[in-house]
GUFI-885185 format. One record per atom (N, C-alpha, C, O): atom name; y, z, x. Coordinates in Angstrom, 2 decimals, decimal comma. Example, Ala and Ser with C-alpha at 12.3 -4.5 7.8 and 13.67 -1.06 7.14 Angstrom:
node atom = N | c2 = -5,69 | c3 = 7,80 | c1 = 13,19 $
node atom = CA | c2 = -4,50 | c3 = 7,80 | c1 = 12,30 $
node atom = C | c2 = -3,30 | c3 = 7,80 | c1 = 13,20 $
node atom = O | c2 = -3,32 | c3 = 8,46 | c1 = 14,24 $
node atom = N | c2 = -2,25 | c3 = 7,08 | c1 = 12,85 $
node atom = CA | c2 = -1,06 | c3 = 7,14 | c1 = 13,67 $
node atom = C | c2 = 0,03 | c3 = 7,87 | c1 = 12,90 $
node atom = O | c2 = 1,14 | c3 = 8,04 | c1 = 13,41 $
//
This chain:
node atom = N | c2 = 88,87 | c3 = 91,29 | c1 = 95,49 $
node atom = CA | c2 = 87,80 | c3 = 91,06 | c1 = 96,43 $
node atom = C | c2 = 88,34 | c3 = 90,63 | c1 = 97,78 $
node atom = O | c2 = 87,70 | c3 = 90,84 | c1 = 98,82 $
node atom = N | c2 = 89,51 | c3 = 90,03 | c1 = 97,77 $
node atom = CA | c2 = 90,06 | c3 = 89,60 | c1 = 99,05 $
node atom = C | c2 = 90,38 | c3 = 90,79 | c1 = 99,93 $
node atom = O | c2 = 90,33 | c3 = 90,69 | c1 = 101,16 $
node atom = N | c2 = 90,70 | c3 = 91,93 | c1 = 99,31 $
node atom = CA | c2 = 90,98 | c3 = 93,14 | c1 = 100,09 $
node atom = C | c2 = 89,70 | c3 = 93,63 | c1 = 100,78 $
node atom = O | c2 = 89,75 | c3 = 94,11 | c1 = 101,91 $
node atom = N | c2 = 88,58 | c3 = 93,51 | c1 = 100,10 $
node atom = CA | c2 = 87,29 | c3 = 93,90 | c1 = 100,70 $
node atom = C | c2 = 86,98 | c3 = 93,01 | c1 = 101,90 $
node atom = O | c2 = 86,57 | c3 = 93,50 | c1 = 102,95 $
node atom = N | c2 = 87,18 | c3 = 91,69 | c1 = 101,74 $
node atom = CA | c2 = 86,92 | c3 = 90,77 | c1 = 102,84 $
node atom = C | c2 = 87,87 | c3 = 91,01 | c1 = 104,01 $
node atom = O | c2 = 87,47 | c3 = 90,94 | c1 = 105,17 $
node atom = N | c2 = 89,13 | c3 = 91,30 | c1 = 103,70 $
node atom = CA | c2 = 90,11 | c3 = 91,55 | c1 = 104,73 $
node atom = C | c2 = 89,77 | c3 = 92,81 | c1 = 105,52 $
node atom = O | c2 = 89,85 | c3 = 92,83 | c1 = 106,75 $
node atom = N | c2 = 89,40 | c3 = 93,87 | c1 = 104,80 $
node atom = CA | c2 = 89,04 | c3 = 95,12 | c1 = 105,48 $
node atom = C | c2 = 87,79 | c3 = 94,93 | c1 = 106,32 $
node atom = O | c2 = 87,72 | c3 = 95,43 | c1 = 107,44 $
node atom = N | c2 = 86,79 | c3 = 94,21 | c1 = 105,79 $
node atom = CA | c2 = 85,56 | c3 = 93,97 | c1 = 106,55 $
node atom = C | c2 = 85,85 | c3 = 93,14 | c1 = 107,79 $
node atom = O | c2 = 85,25 | c3 = 93,37 | c1 = 108,85 $
node atom = N | c2 = 86,74 | c3 = 92,17 | c1 = 107,68 $
node atom = CA | c2 = 87,09 | c3 = 91,35 | c1 = 108,82 $
node atom = C | c2 = 87,81 | c3 = 92,14 | c1 = 109,90 $
node atom = O | c2 = 87,52 | c3 = 91,97 | c1 = 111,09 $
node atom = N | c2 = 88,73 | c3 = 93,00 | c1 = 109,50 $
node atom = CA | c2 = 89,45 | c3 = 93,81 | c1 = 110,47 $
node atom = C | c2 = 88,51 | c3 = 94,78 | c1 = 111,17 $
node atom = O | c2 = 88,55 | c3 = 94,93 | c1 = 112,40 $
node atom = N | c2 = 87,67 | c3 = 95,44 | c1 = 110,41 $
node atom = CA | c2 = 86,72 | c3 = 96,40 | c1 = 111,00 $
node atom = C | c2 = 85,73 | c3 = 95,69 | c1 = 111,91 $
node atom = O | c2 = 85,42 | c3 = 96,17 | c1 = 113,00 $
node atom = N | c2 = 85,22 | c3 = 94,54 | c1 = 111,45 $
node atom = CA | c2 = 84,26 | c3 = 93,79 | c1 = 112,28 $
node atom = C | c2 = 84,87 | c3 = 93,25 | c1 = 113,55 $
node atom = O | c2 = 84,24 | c3 = 93,28 | c1 = 114,61 $
node atom = N | c2 = 86,09 | c3 = 92,75 | c1 = 113,45 $
node atom = CA | c2 = 86,77 | c3 = 92,25 | c1 = 114,64 $
node atom = C | c2 = 87,06 | c3 = 93,34 | c1 = 115,65 $
node atom = O | c2 = 86,90 | c3 = 93,15 | c1 = 116,86 $
node atom = N | c2 = 87,50 | c3 = 94,49 | c1 = 115,15 $
node atom = CA | c2 = 87,78 | c3 = 95,62 | c1 = 116,04 $
node atom = C | c2 = 86,52 | c3 = 96,14 | c1 = 116,70 $
node atom = O | c2 = 86,51 | c3 = 96,43 | c1 = 117,90 $
node atom = N | c2 = 85,45 | c3 = 96,25 | c1 = 115,92 $
node atom = CA | c2 = 84,18 | c3 = 96,74 | c1 = 116,48 $
node atom = C | c2 = 83,62 | c3 = 95,76 | c1 = 117,50 $
node atom = O | c2 = 83,11 | c3 = 96,18 | c1 = 118,55 $
node atom = N | c2 = 83,71 | c3 = 94,47 | c1 = 117,21 $
node atom = CA | c2 = 83,21 | c3 = 93,47 | c1 = 118,16 $
node atom = C | c2 = 84,03 | c3 = 93,48 | c1 = 119,44 $
node atom = O | c2 = 83,47 | c3 = 93,41 | c1 = 120,54 $
node atom = N | c2 = 85,34 | c3 = 93,57 | c1 = 119,31 $
node atom = CA | c2 = 86,19 | c3 = 93,61 | c1 = 120,50 $
node atom = C | c2 = 85,91 | c3 = 94,86 | c1 = 121,34 $
node atom = O | c2 = 85,93 | c3 = 94,80 | c1 = 122,56 $
node atom = N | c2 = 85,65 | c3 = 95,98 | c1 = 120,67 $
node atom = CA | c2 = 85,37 | c3 = 97,21 | c1 = 121,41 $
node atom = C | c2 = 84,02 | c3 = 97,15 | c1 = 122,12 $
node atom = O | c2 = 83,88 | c3 = 97,60 | c1 = 123,26 $
node atom = N | c2 = 83,02 | c3 = 96,57 | c1 = 121,45 $
node atom = CA | c2 = 81,69 | c3 = 96,51 | c1 = 122,05 $
node atom = C | c2 = 81,61 | c3 = 95,47 | c1 = 123,16 $
node atom = O | c2 = 81,08 | c3 = 95,75 | c1 = 124,24 $
node atom = N | c2 = 82,13 | c3 = 94,29 | c1 = 122,91 $
node atom = CA | c2 = 82,04 | c3 = 93,22 | c1 = 123,90 $
node atom = C | c2 = 83,10 | c3 = 93,42 | c1 = 124,98 $
node atom = O | c2 = 82,90 | c3 = 92,99 | c1 = 126,12 $
node atom = N | c2 = 84,21 | c3 = 94,06 | c1 = 124,64 $
node atom = CA | c2 = 85,27 | c3 = 94,28 | c1 = 125,61 $
node atom = C | c2 = 84,90 | c3 = 95,23 | c1 = 126,73 $
node atom = O | c2 = 85,61 | c3 = 95,32 | c1 = 127,73 $
node atom = N | c2 = 83,81 | c3 = 95,93 | c1 = 126,58 $
node atom = CA | c2 = 83,35 | c3 = 96,81 | c1 = 127,67 $
node atom = C | c2 = 82,91 | c3 = 96,00 | c1 = 128,88 $
node atom = O | c2 = 82,99 | c3 = 96,47 | c1 = 130,02 $
node atom = N | c2 = 82,45 | c3 = 94,78 | c1 = 128,64 $
node atom = CA | c2 = 81,98 | c3 = 93,94 | c1 = 129,72 $
node atom = C | c2 = 83,11 | c3 = 93,11 | c1 = 130,32 $
node atom = O | c2 = 83,24 | c3 = 93,00 | c1 = 131,54 $
node atom = N | c2 = 83,93 | c3 = 92,54 | c1 = 129,46 $
node atom = CA | c2 = 85,06 | c3 = 91,73 | c1 = 129,91 $
node atom = C | c2 = 86,12 | c3 = 91,74 | c1 = 128,82 $
node atom = O | c2 = 85,82 | c3 = 91,50 | c1 = 127,65 $
node atom = N | c2 = 87,35 | c3 = 92,01 | c1 = 129,19 $
node atom = CA | c2 = 88,44 | c3 = 92,08 | c1 = 128,21 $
node atom = C | c2 = 88,67 | c3 = 90,72 | c1 = 127,56 $
node atom = O | c2 = 88,88 | c3 = 90,64 | c1 = 126,35 $
node atom = N | c2 = 88,62 | c3 = 89,65 | c1 = 128,34 $
node atom = CA | c2 = 88,82 | c3 = 88,32 | c1 = 127,79 $
node atom = C | c2 = 87,69 | c3 = 87,94 | c1 = 126,84 $
node atom = O | c2 = 87,94 | c3 = 87,35 | c1 = 125,79 $
node atom = N | c2 = 86,48 | c3 = 88,27 | c1 = 127,19 $
node atom = CA | c2 = 85,34 | c3 = 87,99 | c1 = 126,32 $
node atom = C | c2 = 85,44 | c3 = 88,79 | c1 = 125,02 $
node atom = O | c2 = 85,09 | c3 = 88,29 | c1 = 123,95 $
node atom = N | c2 = 85,91 | c3 = 90,02 | c1 = 125,10 $
node atom = CA | c2 = 86,09 | c3 = 90,83 | c1 = 123,91 $
node atom = C | c2 = 87,14 | c3 = 90,26 | c1 = 122,98 $
node atom = O | c2 = 86,96 | c3 = 90,27 | c1 = 121,76 $
node atom = N | c2 = 88,24 | c3 = 89,75 | c1 = 123,55 $
node atom = CA | c2 = 89,28 | c3 = 89,15 | c1 = 122,72 $
node atom = C | c2 = 88,84 | c3 = 87,83 | c1 = 122,10 $
node atom = O | c2 = 89,25 | c3 = 87,50 | c1 = 120,99 $
node atom = N | c2 = 87,99 | c3 = 87,09 | c1 = 122,81 $
node atom = CA | c2 = 87,50 | c3 = 85,83 | c1 = 122,27 $
node atom = C | c2 = 86,41 | c3 = 86,04 | c1 = 121,22 $
node atom = O | c2 = 86,25 | c3 = 85,22 | c1 = 120,32 $
node atom = N | c2 = 85,65 | c3 = 87,12 | c1 = 121,33 $
node atom = CA | c2 = 84,56 | c3 = 87,38 | c1 = 120,39 $
node atom = C | c2 = 85,02 | c3 = 88,08 | c1 = 119,12 $
node atom = O | c2 = 84,30 | c3 = 88,09 | c1 = 118,13 $
node atom = N | c2 = 86,20 | c3 = 88,67 | c1 = 119,13 $
node atom = CA | c2 = 86,69 | c3 = 89,43 | c1 = 117,97 $
node atom = C | c2 = 86,79 | c3 = 88,59 | c1 = 116,70 $
node atom = O | c2 = 86,36 | c3 = 89,06 | c1 = 115,64 $
node atom = N | c2 = 87,34 | c3 = 87,37 | c1 = 116,73 $
node atom = CA | c2 = 87,38 | c3 = 86,59 | c1 = 115,48 $
node atom = C | c2 = 86,00 | c3 = 86,24 | c1 = 114,94 $
node atom = O | c2 = 85,80 | c3 = 86,21 | c1 = 113,73 $
node atom = N | c2 = 85,07 | c3 = 85,99 | c1 = 115,82 $
node atom = CA | c2 = 83,70 | c3 = 85,69 | c1 = 115,39 $
node atom = C | c2 = 83,07 | c3 = 86,90 | c1 = 114,72 $
node atom = O | c2 = 82,43 | c3 = 86,76 | c1 = 113,68 $
node atom = N | c2 = 83,24 | c3 = 88,06 | c1 = 115,29 $
node atom = CA | c2 = 82,70 | c3 = 89,29 | c1 = 114,69 $
node atom = C | c2 = 83,36 | c3 = 89,62 | c1 = 113,37 $
node atom = O | c2 = 82,71 | c3 = 90,10 | c1 = 112,45 $
node atom = N | c2 = 84,67 | c3 = 89,36 | c1 = 113,28 $
node atom = CA | c2 = 85,37 | c3 = 89,59 | c1 = 112,02 $
node atom = C | c2 = 84,89 | c3 = 88,66 | c1 = 110,92 $
node atom = O | c2 = 84,72 | c3 = 89,08 | c1 = 109,78 $
node atom = N | c2 = 84,68 | c3 = 87,41 | c1 = 111,27 $
node atom = CA | c2 = 84,19 | c3 = 86,44 | c1 = 110,27 $
node atom = C | c2 = 82,77 | c3 = 86,77 | c1 = 109,83 $
node atom = O | c2 = 82,45 | c3 = 86,67 | c1 = 108,64 $
node atom = N | c2 = 81,93 | c3 = 87,15 | c1 = 110,77 $
node atom = CA | c2 = 80,55 | c3 = 87,49 | c1 = 110,41 $
node atom = C | c2 = 80,48 | c3 = 88,74 | c1 = 109,54 $
node atom = O | c2 = 79,65 | c3 = 88,81 | c1 = 108,63 $
node atom = N | c2 = 81,32 | c3 = 89,70 | c1 = 109,80 $
node atom = CA | c2 = 81,31 | c3 = 90,90 | c1 = 108,96 $
node atom = C | c2 = 81,88 | c3 = 90,62 | c1 = 107,57 $
node atom = O | c2 = 81,46 | c3 = 91,24 | c1 = 106,59 $
node atom = N | c2 = 82,83 | c3 = 89,70 | c1 = 107,47 $
node atom = CA | c2 = 83,34 | c3 = 89,31 | c1 = 106,15 $
node atom = C | c2 = 82,26 | c3 = 88,58 | c1 = 105,36 $
node atom = O | c2 = 82,14 | c3 = 88,77 | c1 = 104,15 $
node atom = N | c2 = 81,48 | c3 = 87,74 | c1 = 106,04 $
node atom = CA | c2 = 80,36 | c3 = 87,08 | c1 = 105,37 $
node atom = C | c2 = 79,30 | c3 = 88,08 | c1 = 104,94 $
node atom = O | c2 = 78,68 | c3 = 87,92 | c1 = 103,88 $
node atom = N | c2 = 79,09 | c3 = 89,10 | c1 = 105,74 $
node atom = CA | c2 = 78,10 | c3 = 90,12 | c1 = 105,38 $
node atom = C | c2 = 78,57 | c3 = 90,98 | c1 = 104,21 $
node atom = O | c2 = 77,76 | c3 = 91,58 | c1 = 103,52 $
node atom = N | c2 = 79,87 | c3 = 91,03 | c1 = 103,98 $
node atom = CA | c2 = 80,41 | c3 = 91,84 | c1 = 102,88 $
node atom = C | c2 = 80,33 | c3 = 91,14 | c1 = 101,53 $
node atom = O | c2 = 80,54 | c3 = 91,77 | c1 = 100,50 $
node atom = N | c2 = 80,02 | c3 = 89,85 | c1 = 101,53 $
node atom = CA | c2 = 79,97 | c3 = 89,11 | c1 = 100,26 $
node atom = C | c2 = 78,93 | c3 = 89,68 | c1 = 99,30 $
node atom = O | c2 = 79,26 | c3 = 89,92 | c1 = 98,14 $
node atom = N | c2 = 77,68 | c3 = 89,91 | c1 = 99,72 $
node atom = CA | c2 = 76,72 | c3 = 90,49 | c1 = 98,76 $
node atom = C | c2 = 77,14 | c3 = 91,87 | c1 = 98,27 $
node atom = O | c2 = 76,87 | c3 = 92,23 | c1 = 97,12 $
node atom = N | c2 = 77,78 | c3 = 92,64 | c1 = 99,13 $
node atom = CA | c2 = 78,24 | c3 = 93,96 | c1 = 98,70 $
node atom = C | c2 = 79,33 | c3 = 93,84 | c1 = 97,66 $
node atom = O | c2 = 79,37 | c3 = 94,60 | c1 = 96,69 $
node atom = N | c2 = 80,23 | c3 = 92,89 | c1 = 97,86 $
node atom = CA | c2 = 81,32 | c3 = 92,71 | c1 = 96,91 $
node atom = C | c2 = 80,81 | c3 = 92,14 | c1 = 95,59 $
node atom = O | c2 = 81,26 | c3 = 92,56 | c1 = 94,52 $
node atom = N | c2 = 79,90 | c3 = 91,20 | c1 = 95,66 $
node atom = CA | c2 = 79,38 | c3 = 90,60 | c1 = 94,43 $
node atom = C | c2 = 78,42 | c3 = 91,53 | c1 = 93,70 $
node atom = O | c2 = 78,31 | c3 = 91,45 | c1 = 92,48 $
node atom = N | c2 = 77,72 | c3 = 92,39 | c1 = 94,42 $
node atom = CA | c2 = 76,80 | c3 = 93,32 | c1 = 93,78 $
node atom = C | c2 = 77,53 | c3 = 94,40 | c1 = 93,02 $
node atom = O | c2 = 76,96 | c3 = 95,02 | c1 = 92,12 $
node atom = N | c2 = 78,77 | c3 = 94,65 | c1 = 93,37 $
node atom = CA | c2 = 79,53 | c3 = 95,68 | c1 = 92,70 $
node atom = C | c2 = 80,16 | c3 = 95,22 | c1 = 91,39 $
node atom = O | c2 = 80,66 | c3 = 96,04 | c1 = 90,62 $
node atom = N | c2 = 80,15 | c3 = 93,93 | c1 = 91,13 $
node atom = CA | c2 = 80,73 | c3 = 93,42 | c1 = 89,90 $
node atom = C | c2 = 79,78 | c3 = 93,66 | c1 = 88,73 $
node atom = O | c2 = 78,56 | c3 = 93,61 | c1 = 88,90 $
node atom = N | c2 = 80,33 | c3 = 93,91 | c1 = 87,55 $
node atom = CA | c2 = 79,45 | c3 = 94,11 | c1 = 86,39 $
node atom = C | c2 = 78,74 | c3 = 92,80 | c1 = 86,04 $
node atom = O | c2 = 79,33 | c3 = 91,72 | c1 = 86,08 $
node atom = N | c2 = 77,49 | c3 = 92,92 | c1 = 85,69 $
node atom = CA | c2 = 76,69 | c3 = 91,76 | c1 = 85,34 $
node atom = C | c2 = 76,84 | c3 = 91,47 | c1 = 83,85 $
node atom = O | c2 = 76,76 | c3 = 92,39 | c1 = 83,02 $
node atom = N | c2 = 77,06 | c3 = 90,23 | c1 = 83,51 $
node atom = CA | c2 = 77,14 | c3 = 89,84 | c1 = 82,11 $
node atom = C | c2 = 75,74 | c3 = 89,50 | c1 = 81,63 $
node atom = O | c2 = 75,01 | c3 = 88,76 | c1 = 82,29 $
node atom = N | c2 = 75,38 | c3 = 90,04 | c1 = 80,50 $
node atom = CA | c2 = 74,09 | c3 = 89,76 | c1 = 79,92 $
node atom = C | c2 = 74,31 | c3 = 88,98 | c1 = 78,63 $
node atom = O | c2 = 75,05 | c3 = 89,41 | c1 = 77,74 $
node atom = N | c2 = 73,67 | c3 = 87,85 | c1 = 78,55 $
node atom = CA | c2 = 73,81 | c3 = 87,06 | c1 = 77,33 $
node atom = C | c2 = 72,77 | c3 = 87,50 | c1 = 76,31 $
node atom = O | c2 = 71,64 | c3 = 87,83 | c1 = 76,66 $
node atom = N | c2 = 73,16 | c3 = 87,48 | c1 = 75,08 $
node atom = CA | c2 = 72,27 | c3 = 87,85 | c1 = 73,99 $
node atom = C | c2 = 71,62 | c3 = 86,58 | c1 = 73,46 $
node atom = O | c2 = 72,33 | c3 = 85,62 | c1 = 73,16 $
node atom = N | c2 = 70,31 | c3 = 86,55 | c1 = 73,32 $
node atom = CA | c2 = 69,66 | c3 = 85,37 | c1 = 72,78 $
node atom = C | c2 = 70,19 | c3 = 85,04 | c1 = 71,39 $
node atom = O | c2 = 70,58 | c3 = 85,94 | c1 = 70,64 $
node atom = N | c2 = 70,19 | c3 = 83,76 | c1 = 71,04 $
node atom = CA | c2 = 70,76 | c3 = 83,33 | c1 = 69,76 $
node atom = C | c2 = 69,94 | c3 = 83,76 | c1 = 68,56 $
node atom = O | c2 = 70,47 | c3 = 83,80 | c1 = 67,44 $
node atom = N | c2 = 68,65 | c3 = 84,10 | c1 = 68,74 $
node atom = CA | c2 = 67,84 | c3 = 84,49 | c1 = 67,61 $
node atom = C | c2 = 67,90 | c3 = 85,99 | c1 = 67,30 $
node atom = O | c2 = 67,20 | c3 = 86,45 | c1 = 66,40 $
node atom = N | c2 = 68,71 | c3 = 86,75 | c1 = 68,01 $
node atom = CA | c2 = 68,86 | c3 = 88,17 | c1 = 67,76 $
node atom = C | c2 = 69,79 | c3 = 88,37 | c1 = 66,56 $
node atom = O | c2 = 70,88 | c3 = 87,80 | c1 = 66,52 $
node atom = N | c2 = 69,36 | c3 = 89,16 | c1 = 65,60 $
node atom = CA | c2 = 70,16 | c3 = 89,44 | c1 = 64,42 $
node atom = C | c2 = 70,69 | c3 = 90,86 | c1 = 64,52 $
node atom = O | c2 = 69,91 | c3 = 91,81 | c1 = 64,64 $
node atom = N | c2 = 72,01 | c3 = 91,02 | c1 = 64,48 $
node atom = CA | c2 = 72,63 | c3 = 92,33 | c1 = 64,55 $
node atom = C | c2 = 72,75 | c3 = 92,90 | c1 = 63,15 $
node atom = O | c2 = 73,22 | c3 = 92,22 | c1 = 62,24 $
node atom = N | c2 = 72,32 | c3 = 94,13 | c1 = 62,96 $
node atom = CA | c2 = 72,37 | c3 = 94,77 | c1 = 61,64 $
node atom = C | c2 = 73,63 | c3 = 95,57 | c1 = 61,47 $
node atom = O | c2 = 73,83 | c3 = 96,18 | c1 = 60,41 $
//
């Protein structure tokens, strides 16, 4: 999962720097870490949704 967060952070930081850097290069470089962190946070539900869900069997179920 760390690879997913790392990739999301790199992509988000690059995209933020490219979008904000159009206005000011310094502002783009300063905003890149914030965009990378926000995109990594946004990737958490995607990463957790892809994991298999464990289903517990009730104790009163009898297997034949």
